[in-house]
C-alpha positions in Angstrom: 11.3 37.5 19.9 8.3 39.6 19.3 5.1 38.0 17.9 2.3 39.4 15.9 0.0 39.2 18.8 2.2 41.7 20.8 1.9 44.3 18.1 -1.5 46.7 18.4 -2.9 49.4 16.4 -1.5 52.7 17.3 1.7 51.7 18.3 4.9 53.5 17.4 7.3 51.8 15.1 11.1 52.9 15.8 14.4 52.0 14.2 17.0 50.5 16.1 18.3 54.3 16.4 15.1 55.2 18.2 14.0 57.3 15.3 10.3 57.3 14.3 9.4 55.0 11.3 5.9 54.9 11.4 2.4 54.0 13.4 0.8 50.5 13.3 -2.3 50.5 11.4 -2.8 46.7 11.8 -1.2 43.4 10.8 -1.8 41.7 7.4 -0.4 38.1 7.1 3.4 38.6 8.3 3.8 42.2 7.9 3.0 45.5 9.9 0.7 47.8 8.0 1.5 51.6 8.8 -0.8 54.3 8.6 -1.2 56.3 5.6 -0.7 59.6 7.8 2.9 58.9 8.3 3.7 58.5 4.4 4.6 61.4 2.5 2.7 59.6 -0.7 -0.6 58.9 1.5 -0.1 55.1 0.8 -0.1 52.4 3.3 3.4 50.8 3.5 4.3 47.7 5.4 7.2 46.3 7.3 8.0 42.5 7.3 7.6 40.9 10.9 11.0 39.5 10.7 12.4 43.0 10.9 11.0 43.4 14.4 13.5 43.2 17.1 11.3 43.5 20.3 8.0 45.2 21.5 8.5 47.4 24.4 6.7 50.4 26.2 3.8 50.5 23.7 6.5 50.5 20.9 7.8 48.4 18.2 11.6 48.4 17.7 13.3 47.1 14.4 16.4 45.3 14.0 17.3 48.2 11.5 17.7 51.9 11.7 14.9 54.0 10.7 16.6 55.3 7.4 17.2 51.4 6.4 13.5 50.5 7.5 12.1 53.4 5.2 13.7 52.1 2.3 12.6 48.6 2.6 8.8 49.6 3.1 6.7 48.1 0.5 
């Protein structure tokens, strides 16, 4: 299981299907803060750390596919 200290700024976040979800801007509490540049509304979005499956090759992989992750972003 991945921990918050393994997740670093500028890492790519991918769904379980390998599709791009966003780019890590930082960690805030128990959530990954994504950069605004990946958002269509120019706002920061967040993904709960409980959705992280693993961190590998400078990339964060989620337990859900990209489409589902995009719907769950706060």
